[in-house]
C-alpha positions as CSV (number, residue, x, y, z in Angstrom):
1,M,26.5,-0.9,8.8
2,P,23.2,0.8,9.7
3,H,21.3,2.5,6.9
4,S,23.5,1.1,4.2
5,L,20.5,-0.3,2.3
6,P,17.4,1.5,1.2
7,P,14.1,0.7,2.9
8,E,12.2,0.1,-0.4
9,T,12.9,-3.5,-1.3
10,S,10.6,-5.8,-3.2
11,S,9.7,-9.1,-1.6
12,S,10.4,-12.6,-2.9
13,P,9.5,-15.7,-0.9
14,M,12.6,-17.7,-0.3
15,G,13.4,-20.0,2.6
16,D,16.8,-20.7,4.2
17,E,17.3,-24.4,4.8
18,S,20.9,-24.2,6.0
19,S,20.7,-23.2,9.7
20,E,20.4,-25.8,12.4
21,D,17.8,-26.1,15.1
22,N,19.2,-24.3,18.2
23,Q,16.9,-26.0,20.6
24,D,18.8,-28.4,22.9
25,S,18.4,-31.9,21.5
26,S,17.5,-33.2,24.9
27,Q,14.4,-31.1,24.9
28,L,13.2,-32.3,21.5
29,I,11.1,-35.3,20.8
30,S,13.3,-36.9,18.2
31,Q,11.6,-38.6,15.3
32,D,13.2,-41.9,16.3
33,N,12.0,-42.1,19.9
34,D,8.7,-40.3,20.1
35,V,7.3,-42.8,22.6
36,A,10.3,-42.8,24.9
37,A,10.4,-39.0,25.0
38,V,6.8,-38.8,26.2
39,P,6.1,-41.7,28.6
40,R,2.6,-42.9,29.1
41,T,1.0,-42.4,32.5
42,D,-2.6,-42.9,33.2
43,T,-2.7,-40.2,35.8
44,D,-1.6,-37.5,33.4
45,T,-3.8,-38.4,30.5
46,I,-5.6,-35.2,29.3
47,D,-9.2,-35.5,28.0
48,A,-10.2,-32.2,26.4
49,S,-13.8,-33.0,26.7
50,S,-13.8,-33.7,30.5
51,P,-15.3,-31.0,32.7
52,L,-13.1,-28.5,34.4
53,P,-12.9,-28.2,38.1
54,A,-14.5,-25.0,39.5
55,V,-12.2,-22.0,39.2
56,K,-12.6,-21.4,42.9
57,D,-10.9,-24.9,43.5
58,L,-7.8,-23.7,41.8
59,K,-6.6,-21.2,44.4
60,V,-2.8,-21.1,44.3
61,A,-0.2,-18.4,44.6
62,D,1.7,-17.4,41.5
63,D,5.0,-18.2,43.1
64,D,3.8,-21.8,43.6
65,L,2.4,-22.0,40.1
66,F,5.4,-21.0,38.1
67,D,9.0,-22.0,38.6
68,D,11.2,-18.9,38.3
69,G,14.5,-20.7,38.6
70,N,15.4,-20.8,35.0
71,E,16.9,-17.6,33.7
72,N,16.8,-18.9,30.1
73,D,13.0,-18.9,30.0
74,D,13.1,-15.8,27.8
75,D,14.9,-17.6,24.9
76,E,11.9,-16.7,22.8
77,W,13.0,-17.7,19.3
78,L,13.9,-21.0,17.8
79,D,15.3,-22.0,14.4
80,S,12.7,-23.9,12.3
81,T,15.0,-25.7,9.9
82,P,13.2,-28.9,8.6
83,Q,14.4,-32.2,9.9
84,D,13.6,-35.3,7.8
85,E,14.9,-38.3,9.6
86,G,12.8,-40.8,11.6
87,K,9.2,-41.0,12.5
88,D,6.9,-38.0,11.9
89,I,6.0,-36.3,15.2
90,G,2.8,-35.2,13.6
91,S,1.7,-38.8,13.0
92,E,-1.4,-40.2,14.7
93,E,0.6,-42.6,16.8
94,A,2.8,-39.8,18.1
95,R,-0.1,-37.5,18.7
96,S,-1.9,-40.1,20.8
97,I,0.8,-40.1,23.4
98,P,-0.3,-38.2,26.5
99,T,2.1,-35.9,28.4
100,A,3.6,-36.5,31.7
101,A,4.4,-33.7,34.2
102,P,7.8,-33.4,35.8
103,A,7.9,-34.6,39.4
104,A,8.5,-31.0,40.6
105,K,5.3,-29.7,39.1
106,T,1.9,-30.2,40.7
107,G,-1.4,-31.2,39.3
108,I,-2.9,-27.9,40.5
109,E,-0.5,-26.0,38.3
110,Q,-1.4,-28.0,35.2
111,E,-5.1,-27.7,36.0
112,A,-4.8,-23.9,36.4
113,L,-3.0,-23.6,33.1
114,R,-5.5,-25.9,31.4
115,A,-8.3,-23.8,32.9
116,Y,-6.7,-20.7,31.3
117,Y,-6.5,-22.5,27.9
118,Q,-10.0,-23.7,28.0
119,R,-11.7,-20.6,29.4
120,L,-9.5,-17.6,28.4
121,L,-7.0,-18.0,25.7
122,P,-8.4,-16.2,22.6
123,F,-8.0,-19.0,20.0
124,R,-10.5,-17.4,17.5
125,P,-8.7,-14.0,17.3
126,L,-5.4,-15.8,17.1
127,F,-6.7,-17.9,14.2
128,Q,-8.1,-14.8,12.4
129,W,-4.8,-13.0,12.9
130,L,-2.6,-15.8,11.5
131,N,-5.1,-16.8,8.8
132,H,-5.7,-13.4,7.3
133,S,-9.3,-14.4,6.6
134,P,-12.4,-15.5,8.5
135,S,-12.5,-18.7,6.5
136,P,-9.7,-21.3,6.8
137,T,-6.8,-20.9,4.3
138,T,-3.3,-22.4,3.9
139,D,-2.0,-19.3,5.7
140,F,-3.1,-21.0,8.8
141,G,-3.3,-24.7,7.7
142,H,0.3,-24.8,6.5
143,R,1.6,-22.8,9.5
144,E,4.0,-24.5,11.9
145,F,3.2,-24.6,15.6
146,A,5.6,-26.0,18.2
147,F,4.6,-27.1,21.7
148,T,6.8,-27.2,24.9
149,L,5.2,-29.9,27.0
150,Q,5.0,-30.0,30.8
151,N,7.9,-32.5,30.8
152,D,10.0,-30.2,28.7
153,A,9.6,-32.4,25.6
154,Y,9.3,-30.3,22.5
155,L,6.9,-31.1,19.6
156,R,7.8,-29.6,16.2
157,Y,5.9,-29.2,12.9
158,Q,2.4,-29.3,14.3
159,S,-0.3,-27.8,12.0
160,F,-4.0,-27.3,12.1
161,P,-6.7,-26.6,9.5
162,T,-8.7,-24.4,11.9
163,G,-8.3,-22.6,15.2
164,D,-10.7,-25.0,16.8
165,L,-8.4,-27.9,16.1
166,L,-5.5,-26.0,17.5
167,R,-7.5,-25.4,20.6
168,K,-8.4,-29.1,20.9
169,D,-4.7,-30.1,20.7
170,V,-3.7,-27.5,23.2
171,L,-6.3,-28.8,25.7
172,R,-5.2,-32.3,25.0
173,L,-1.4,-31.7,25.5
174,N,-1.7,-28.8,28.0
175,P,1.7,-27.4,26.9
176,S,3.6,-24.9,29.1
177,R,3.9,-22.7,26.0
178,F,3.7,-22.8,22.2
179,E,5.6,-21.0,19.4
180,I,4.5,-19.8,16.0
181,G,6.6,-20.6,13.0
182,P,6.4,-20.0,9.2
183,I,3.9,-20.9,6.6
184,Y,5.3,-23.8,4.5
185,S,4.9,-24.8,0.9
186,T,3.0,-27.9,2.1
187,N,1.4,-29.0,5.3
188,P,4.2,-29.5,7.9
189,R,2.6,-32.8,9.1
190,D,3.0,-34.1,5.5
191,R,6.6,-33.1,5.1
192,K,7.8,-36.8,5.1
193,T,5.6,-37.5,2.0
194,V,7.2,-34.8,-0.1
195,R,9.4,-36.5,-2.8
196,K,12.1,-33.8,-2.7
197,S,13.1,-32.2,0.6
198,S,13.6,-28.9,-1.3
199,N,9.9,-28.9,-2.0
200,F,9.2,-28.4,1.7
201,R,10.3,-24.9,2.5
202,P,9.1,-21.9,4.4
203,L,7.3,-19.4,2.2
204,A,6.2,-16.6,4.6
205,K,6.2,-15.4,8.2
206,E,5.8,-12.2,10.0
207,L,8.9,-10.0,10.2
208,V,9.6,-10.1,13.9
209,F,11.8,-8.1,16.4
210,D,12.8,-8.9,19.9
211,I,13.7,-6.4,22.7
212,D,15.1,-7.9,25.9
213,L,16.2,-5.9,28.9
214,T,19.2,-8.1,29.6
215,D,20.8,-6.4,26.6
216,Y,20.6,-3.2,28.6
217,D,22.4,-4.6,31.7
218,E,25.5,-2.6,31.1
219,I,23.6,0.7,31.3
220,R,20.6,0.1,33.5
221,T,21.4,0.5,37.2
222,C,18.1,-0.3,38.9
223,C,18.0,-4.0,37.9
224,A,19.9,-6.8,36.3
225,K,19.4,-10.1,34.5
226,T,15.7,-11.3,34.8
227,D,14.7,-8.6,37.2
228,I,12.7,-5.6,36.0
229,C,11.0,-2.5,37.4
230,N,9.1,0.4,35.9
231,K,12.3,2.5,35.7
232,C,14.1,0.1,33.4
233,W,11.0,-0.8,31.5
234,A,11.3,2.7,30.0
235,F,14.1,1.3,27.9
236,V,11.6,-1.0,26.2
237,T,9.2,2.0,25.8
238,M,11.9,4.0,24.0
239,A,12.9,1.1,21.8
240,I,9.3,0.4,20.8
241,K,8.8,4.1,19.8
242,V,12.0,4.3,17.7
243,V,11.5,0.9,15.9
244,D,7.8,1.4,15.3
245,A,8.4,4.9,13.8
246,A,11.1,3.5,11.5
247,L,9.0,0.5,10.4
248,R,6.0,2.7,9.6
249,Q,7.6,5.9,8.2
250,D,10.7,4.5,6.5
251,F,9.3,1.1,5.3
252,G,5.6,1.9,5.0
253,F,4.4,-1.0,7.1
254,R,1.0,-0.6,8.7
255,H,0.1,-3.7,10.6
256,I,2.6,-4.0,13.5
257,L,1.5,-5.9,16.7
258,W,3.6,-5.3,19.8
259,V,3.4,-8.0,22.5
260,Y,4.8,-8.1,26.0
261,S,7.0,-11.2,26.4
262,G,5.8,-11.9,29.9
263,R,8.8,-10.9,31.8
264,R,11.5,-8.5,30.6
265,G,10.9,-7.6,27.0
266,A,8.6,-7.1,24.0
267,H,8.2,-8.6,20.5
268,A,7.1,-6.9,17.3
269,W,5.1,-8.8,14.7
270,V,5.1,-7.0,11.3
271,C,2.1,-8.6,9.6
272,D,1.8,-6.7,6.3
273,R,1.9,-9.1,3.3
274,R,5.0,-7.4,1.9
275,A,6.8,-8.1,5.3
276,R,5.6,-11.7,5.5
277,E,6.9,-12.6,2.1
278,M,10.4,-11.1,2.6
279,D,13.2,-13.5,2.0
280,D,16.2,-13.8,4.4
281,R,18.3,-11.2,2.5
282,R,15.6,-8.5,2.9
283,R,14.9,-9.4,6.5
284,K,18.6,-9.0,7.2
285,A,18.6,-5.7,5.4
286,V,15.8,-4.3,7.6
287,A,17.4,-5.6,10.8
288,G,20.7,-4.0,9.7
289,Y,19.0,-0.7,9.0
290,L,17.6,-0.7,12.6
291,E,20.8,-1.9,14.3
292,L,23.0,0.8,15.8
293,I,24.6,-0.3,19.1
294,R,27.5,-2.6,18.3
295,G,30.1,-4.1,20.7
296,G,30.0,-6.0,24.0
297,A,29.9,-4.7,27.6
298,R,33.7,-4.3,27.6
299,S,34.1,-2.5,24.3
300,G,34.5,1.2,24.0
301,K,32.4,3.5,21.9
302,K,29.4,1.6,20.6
303,V,27.9,4.2,18.3
304,H,29.7,5.0,15.0
305,V,27.6,7.0,12.6
306,K,28.3,9.4,9.7
307,R,27.4,13.0,9.6
308,P,25.0,14.5,8.6
309,L,22.8,12.0,10.5
310,H,20.5,9.8,8.6
311,P,16.9,11.0,8.8
312,H,16.0,7.9,10.8
313,L,18.6,8.8,13.5
314,S,17.6,12.5,13.5
315,R,14.0,11.4,14.1
316,S,15.2,9.0,16.8
317,L,17.1,11.7,18.6
318,D,14.0,13.8,18.6
319,I,12.0,11.0,20.2
320,L,14.7,10.1,22.7
321,K,16.1,13.4,23.9
322,D,13.4,14.0,26.6
323,Y,13.6,10.4,27.8
324,F,17.4,10.9,28.2
325,Q,16.9,13.8,30.6
326,T,14.4,11.8,32.8
327,V,15.1,8.1,32.3
328,I,18.9,8.2,32.0
329,L,20.1,11.2,33.9
330,V,17.6,11.0,36.8
331,D,16.1,7.4,37.1
332,Q,19.2,5.5,36.1
333,D,21.9,8.0,37.2
334,P,24.6,6.0,35.3
335,W,27.7,8.1,36.1
336,V,27.3,8.9,39.8
337,T,30.5,7.1,40.9
338,S,34.1,7.9,39.7
339,E,34.4,4.6,37.8
340,Q,31.1,5.2,36.0
341,A,32.0,8.8,35.2
342,D,35.2,7.6,33.6
343,R,33.0,5.7,31.1
344,L,31.3,9.0,30.1
345,L,34.7,10.7,29.7
346,Q,35.8,8.0,27.4
347,L,33.0,9.0,25.0
348,L,34.1,12.7,24.9
349,P,36.6,13.9,22.3
350,D,38.7,16.5,24.0
351,K,41.4,15.5,26.5
352,A,41.8,18.9,28.1
353,L,38.0,19.2,28.7
354,N,38.0,15.7,30.1
355,E,40.8,16.5,32.6
356,A,38.9,19.6,33.8
357,L,35.7,17.6,34.2
358,R,37.5,14.8,36.1
359,K,39.1,17.4,38.5
360,K,35.7,19.0,39.1
361,W,34.0,15.7,39.7
362,D,36.7,14.3,42.0
363,S,36.2,17.4,44.2
364,C,32.5,16.7,44.4
365,P,32.0,13.0,45.2
366,G,28.5,11.8,44.6
367,R,27.7,14.5,42.1
368,S,24.6,13.4,40.1
369,S,24.7,12.3,36.5
370,A,22.4,15.2,35.6
371,A,24.8,17.7,37.1
372,K,27.8,16.0,35.4
373,W,26.1,16.2,32.1
374,A,25.4,19.9,32.6
375,D,29.1,20.4,33.6
376,I,30.2,19.3,30.1
377,D,28.6,22.4,28.4
378,A,29.4,24.7,31.4
379,L,33.2,23.9,31.3
380,A,33.3,24.0,27.5
381,K,31.8,27.5,27.5
382,A,34.2,28.6,30.3
383,G,37.2,27.8,28.0
384,A,38.5,24.6,29.8
385,S,40.1,23.6,26.5
386,R,41.7,26.0,24.0
387,T,41.6,23.4,21.2
388,L,37.9,22.4,21.8
389,D,36.0,21.5,18.6
390,A,32.5,22.5,19.4
391,K,31.0,20.5,16.5
392,A,32.9,17.3,17.6
393,L,31.7,17.8,21.2
394,L,28.0,18.2,20.0
395,E,28.3,15.0,17.9
396,A,29.9,13.1,20.7
397,K,27.0,14.1,23.0
398,Q,24.5,13.0,20.4
399,D,26.3,9.6,20.2
400,V,26.1,9.3,24.0
401,V,22.3,10.0,23.9
402,L,21.9,7.3,21.3
403,E,24.1,4.8,23.1
404,Y,22.1,5.1,26.3
405,T,18.6,5.3,24.8
406,Y,18.5,3.7,21.3
407,A,16.8,0.3,20.7
408,R,19.0,-2.7,21.4
409,L,17.6,-5.4,19.3
410,D,18.4,-9.1,19.1
411,V,18.8,-8.9,15.4
412,E,19.3,-12.6,14.9
413,V,15.6,-13.1,15.6
414,S,14.7,-10.9,12.7
415,K,17.1,-12.3,10.0
416,K,15.6,-15.7,9.3
417,L,12.3,-16.6,7.7
418,N,12.3,-20.0,9.5
419,H,12.5,-18.9,13.2
420,L,9.7,-19.5,15.7
421,L,8.6,-17.0,18.2
422,K,6.4,-17.4,21.3
423,S,2.7,-16.9,20.6
424,P,0.8,-13.9,22.0
425,F,-1.4,-14.8,25.0
426,V,0.7,-17.8,26.2
427,V,1.8,-17.7,29.8
428,H,5.4,-17.0,30.7
429,P,6.7,-20.0,32.7
430,G,8.8,-17.9,35.0
431,T,6.3,-15.2,36.0
432,G,2.9,-16.6,35.3
433,R,2.1,-13.4,33.4
434,V,0.2,-13.5,30.1
435,C,2.0,-12.3,27.0
436,V,-0.5,-9.6,26.1
437,P,-0.5,-7.2,23.2
438,I,0.6,-3.6,24.0
439,D,-1.6,-0.7,23.0
440,L,0.7,1.9,21.5
441,G,-1.9,4.6,22.3
442,G,-1.1,4.0,26.0
443,L,2.5,2.9,25.6
444,D,3.9,5.3,28.2
445,E,1.4,4.0,30.7
446,F,1.9,0.3,30.1
447,D,3.1,-1.4,33.3
448,P,4.5,-4.9,32.9
449,L,4.2,-5.5,36.6
450,S,0.4,-5.0,36.4
451,V,-0.1,-7.5,33.5
452,P,-2.5,-10.2,34.9
453,T,-1.3,-13.6,35.9
454,V,-3.2,-16.9,35.4
455,S,-4.2,-17.1,39.1
456,E,-5.4,-13.5,39.1
457,L,-7.5,-14.1,36.1
458,L,-9.1,-17.2,37.5
459,R,-9.9,-15.4,40.7
460,E,-11.5,-12.6,38.7
461,I,-13.8,-15.1,37.0
462,D,-14.7,-16.4,40.5
463,A,-15.4,-12.9,41.8
464,W,-17.5,-12.1,38.8
465,D,-19.5,-15.3,39.1
466,R,-20.1,-14.6,42.8
467,R,-21.3,-11.1,42.1
468,N,-23.7,-12.4,39.5
469,G,-24.9,-15.5,41.4
470,K,-23.2,-18.0,39.2
471,E,-21.0,-21.0,40.2
472,G,-17.6,-21.3,38.5
473,G,-16.3,-24.2,36.6
474,G,-17.5,-24.7,33.1
475,G,-16.5,-25.7,29.6
476,G,-16.4,-23.8,26.3
477,G,-13.7,-21.2,25.6
478,G,-12.8,-17.5,25.8
479,A,-13.3,-15.0,22.9
480,G,-15.6,-17.5,21.5
481,E,-14.0,-20.4,23.5
482,G,-14.8,-19.8,27.2
483,E,-18.0,-20.4,29.1
484,D,-20.8,-18.0,27.9
485,V,-23.3,-16.5,30.3
486,V,-26.5,-14.8,29.1
487,M,-27.1,-11.6,31.0
488,M,-30.3,-9.5,30.8
489,T,-29.6,-5.9,30.0
490,V,-31.6,-2.7,29.8
491,D,-30.6,0.2,27.5
492,G,-31.2,3.9,28.0
493,N,-34.7,3.7,26.6
494,G,-35.8,1.0,29.0
495,N,-35.6,-1.8,26.3
496,G,-34.5,-5.1,27.6
497,G,-32.3,-7.6,25.9
498,A,-29.9,-10.5,26.4
499,K,-26.1,-10.1,26.3
500,R,-23.8,-13.1,26.1
501,V,-20.8,-12.7,28.5
502,Q,-17.7,-14.7,27.7
503,D,-15.2,-15.6,30.4
504,Y,-12.5,-13.2,29.1
505,E,-15.0,-10.4,29.5
506,K,-15.2,-11.1,33.2
507,T,-11.5,-10.4,33.7
508,S,-8.7,-7.8,33.2
509,L,-7.7,-9.7,30.0
510,K,-10.7,-8.2,28.1
511,P,-8.9,-5.0,26.7
512,Y,-6.0,-7.1,25.5
513,V,-8.3,-9.6,23.7
514,E,-10.2,-6.8,22.1
515,L,-6.9,-5.2,21.0
516,L,-6.0,-8.4,19.1
517,M,-9.5,-8.7,17.7
518,H,-9.3,-5.1,16.3
519,F,-5.8,-5.8,14.9
520,A,-6.9,-9.0,13.2
521,Q,-10.0,-7.3,11.7
522,G,-7.9,-4.5,10.2
523,L,-5.5,-7.0,8.7
524,I,-8.3,-9.0,7.2
525,R,-9.9,-5.9,5.6
526,E,-6.6,-5.0,3.9
527,E,-6.1,-8.6,2.7
528,K,-9.6,-8.5,1.1
529,G,-8.8,-5.2,-0.6
530,S,-5.5,-6.5,-1.9
531,K,-7.1,-9.7,-3.2
532,R,-9.8,-7.7,-5.1
533,E,-7.0,-5.6,-6.6
534,R,-5.0,-8.6,-7.7
535,E,-8.1,-10.3,-9.2
536,G,-9.1,-7.1,-10.9
537,G,-5.7,-6.8,-12.5
538,A,-5.9,-10.3,-13.7
539,M,-9.3,-9.7,-15.3
540,D,-7.9,-6.5,-17.0
541,A,-5.0,-8.5,-18.4
542,M,-7.4,-10.9,-20.0
543,E,-9.3,-8.2,-21.9
544,F,-8.3,-7.6,-25.5
């Protein structure tokens, strides 16, 4: 039941080893048949050191680049339960196997994705964010990464001492995407050498939340399934505002990174140390605190809360009430038909009032949802029911507002320490859009349909190079990884100087990369302060 547990809970690292990996076994490279799962083909061997083709040679439409035929592409999270049998997929033999692309995919697609990895994906900020320090630590070195290859094979338990080595393997394998998992008690690549399997366990991982618009299909009228538009994206905006406020104000978390999933949703990464070290019980408690909407599409009333309302729900209503008037009543217009209006009447408590409303609406076919919502108060005040309980009606209307606007979370994603989640800045395989961070300062203006795609970004590099008299097609890497260009600049005082321009700075990806950089820097500063406090406390304890 929501709000049944208090927000303040101490953390204690404890992994759950009992759940089973929910990835289809046909998509996993099993430890017994690594070589068979990734056949060797000379034409598809990837050499990370080889020069890239010029960006201008990679002209291709997004519809051709990315197959949009799989509606399951947004299954973002995976169970990370250790598996111990067979050969280690992290072994040198297994890692030396090149990938082979499916017959349906073209070399141009793979080269475009590889160009993105080599020139634009911000590996250095990703490393600093996950490492919590500029210098390598086990927070990164013992972190699991999982790669989905171009042939749909799936590599588990990959780990890297530094961000540069992660980048090197990404360029070698050219995965269609990769996920981030927990920090383990030992290096995931060495898990087979651990004497007792219980000694290999997840210790920490960001507390994560997943918002997916398919969970709103029963109430959104503009789109369905994988389709989205700006009207229904407002559901995600509302959910982010409600969840973010609760995490910050009720639990005291400060470092929360929101990331667009690339198609129809958003992910939250709560990165505070206290959140990272939560065990499964505490993660489940936080998820339960935020869960409100219960029941499937065919169930009746989905909001059941006690009065007086919990402060979290009162705050949520304050956040959502204006959105209800515009997004729900106007944009979605969910009760315009008689059948839809019956759904609204089922949520109201007074039978006599309901009959009066039904009679009025039947006499005015096509009456808008905004007008029908106003009719409820109008007929109540006119005495349509002699037994009307005004308080019960008010509470029922509040429940309707919550049912149509409150966050619908996939809480299973949040409950387990050992789940993997798609990394920020990977490319969604169905849309070609980059999974970019969301700036909460401009949340209401965020447009998922304007998020750049890989082909758009590569064209932007080309256009910048043409404007500045430079030919495309180099090596290096974005945000410290892409090809650097030295530009001469002159300040307001007429003083000249040199400015190094990295590839991401030539594109519309720049503000998103800078957002992750700023976020990682803030997290590192807090980690340094916490470390000094812990060391200072230890020194004080040693004094007599």
